C-alpha positions in Angstrom: 156.7 68.9 82.5 156.9 67.9 78.9 158.8 69.6 76.0 155.7 71.6 74.9 155.3 73.1 78.3 159.0 74.0 78.4 158.7 75.7 75.0 155.7 77.7 76.2 157.6 78.7 79.3 160.5 79.9 77.2 158.2 82.0 75.0 156.5 83.5 78.2 159.9 84.4 79.7 161.0 86.1 76.4 157.8 88.2 76.4 158.1 89.1 80.1 161.5 90.6 79.4 163.3 89.1 82.5 166.9 88.2 82.6 166.7 84.8 84.3 164.1 82.4 85.6 164.9 79.3 87.6 162.3 76.6 88.3 163.0 73.6 90.5 160.7 70.8 91.7 161.5 67.3 93.0 161.3 66.0 89.4 162.9 68.8 87.3 165.3 71.7 87.4 165.0 74.3 84.7 167.1 77.5 84.2 166.1 80.0 81.5 168.4 83.0 80.8 167.7 85.8 78.3 170.0 88.2 76.6 169.0 91.1 74.4 165.6 89.5 73.6 167.0 86.1 72.7 165.8 83.3 75.0 167.7 80.1 75.7 167.0 77.2 78.1 170.4 76.4 79.5 169.8 73.4 81.7 167.0 70.8 81.8 167.2 67.7 84.0 164.4 65.1 84.0 164.6 61.8 86.0 163.5 58.5 84.5 160.4 57.1 86.2 161.3 53.4 86.3 162.4 52.5 89.8 163.5 54.6 92.8 167.1 53.6 92.1 167.0 54.8 88.4 169.7 57.2 87.2 168.9 60.7 86.3 168.9 61.3 82.5 169.8 64.8 81.3 167.8 66.1 78.3 169.5 68.3 75.8 169.2 72.0 76.3 166.1 73.5 74.6 166.8 76.5 72.4 164.6 78.2 69.9 165.5 77.8 66.2 167.9 80.4 64.9 167.0 81.7 61.4 169.8 81.7 58.8 171.9 84.8 58.9 170.9 87.3 56.2 173.6 88.5 53.8 175.2 91.7 54.8 173.4 94.8 53.4 175.5 97.3 51.6 174.1 100.8 51.3 175.7 104.0 50.1 175.9 106.5 53.0 175.9 110.3 52.5 178.9 111.0 50.3 181.8 112.1 52.5 184.4 114.6 51.2 187.8 113.1 50.5 191.2 114.8 51.4 191.4 116.5 48.0 188.0 118.0 48.2 186.2 115.6 45.8 183.2 113.7 46.9 183.9 110.0 47.3 181.1 107.4 47.1 181.8 104.8 49.8 179.7 101.7 50.6 178.9 101.1 54.2 179.0 97.4 55.3 176.4 97.0 58.0 175.9 94.3 60.6 173.1 91.9 59.5 172.5 90.9 63.2 173.1 91.6 66.8 176.3 89.9 68.1 180.0 90.4 68.7 182.2 91.7 65.9 185.5 90.0 65.2 188.1 91.1 62.6 189.8 87.7 62.6 189.0 84.0 63.0 190.9 83.9 66.3 193.1 85.9 68.6 196.3 84.5 67.0 195.0 84.8 63.4 195.5 87.9 61.2 192.5 90.1 60.4 190.4 89.2 57.4 190.8 92.8 56.0 192.9 95.9 56.8 192.6 99.5 55.7 193.9 99.7 52.1 193.2 96.1 51.3 191.6 95.3 47.9 188.7 92.9 48.3 186.5 91.0 45.9 182.8 90.3 46.2 182.2 87.2 48.3 185.4 87.5 50.4 185.0 87.1 54.1 185.6 90.5 55.7 184.6 89.8 59.4 182.8 87.4 61.8 179.8 88.2 63.9 179.2 85.8 66.8 175.6 85.4 67.8 174.5 82.8 70.4 177.8 80.9 70.1 177.5 80.7 66.3 180.2 82.4 64.3 178.6 84.0 61.1 181.1 84.9 58.4 180.2 88.2 56.8 181.1 88.4 53.1 181.7 91.5 51.0 178.8 92.4 48.7 181.0 94.6 46.5 184.6 94.6 45.3 186.7 97.6 46.2 189.2 98.9 48.7 188.7 99.0 52.5 188.7 102.7 53.5 187.9 102.4 57.2 187.2 99.7 59.9 184.5 101.4 62.0 183.6 98.7 64.6 186.2 97.7 67.2 187.4 94.1 67.4 185.6 91.9 69.9 182.9 94.4 70.8 179.1 94.1 70.6 177.4 95.4 67.5 173.7 96.1 66.9 171.6 95.2 63.8 172.3 97.6 60.9 175.4 99.1 62.7 178.2 100.3 60.4 181.2 98.0 60.4 183.4 99.0 57.4 183.6 101.6 54.6 184.5 100.3 51.2 185.5 102.4 48.1 184.0 100.5 45.1 186.0 102.5 42.5 
């Protein structure tokens, strides 16, 4: 089985919408696992065909290319009413991808932003982990953090609201 055949098998498994496929012959062992429509080959072993006593060489895991994370989209939601009765125009920061939302860079690190914090455009406001890649999400507007909507270390969907920012 060559690399092209492995790639074709990965595409087929992704379209078949199955969770896991394991293929093992005398020459190769291949395990393909999928999660939320993303396919990844987790283990590929191919022996070297030189002599019967030749060692087994492990090929690197085959994974499809990951497109660059798009910048976070900021859209104005329906204007909520503030405590004093005036309409406030808030910006909703939405998730640019499917992944796991983190408020801080690590469990022992402080959150990037808290309610009431003043932020500037370009400041990192959270992290979204997707396929073991940590994507820093930057503020598209300057303002004050009004509400953190998503819970820390929980899965988020594409276009899910994460934070509310008051740009005034």
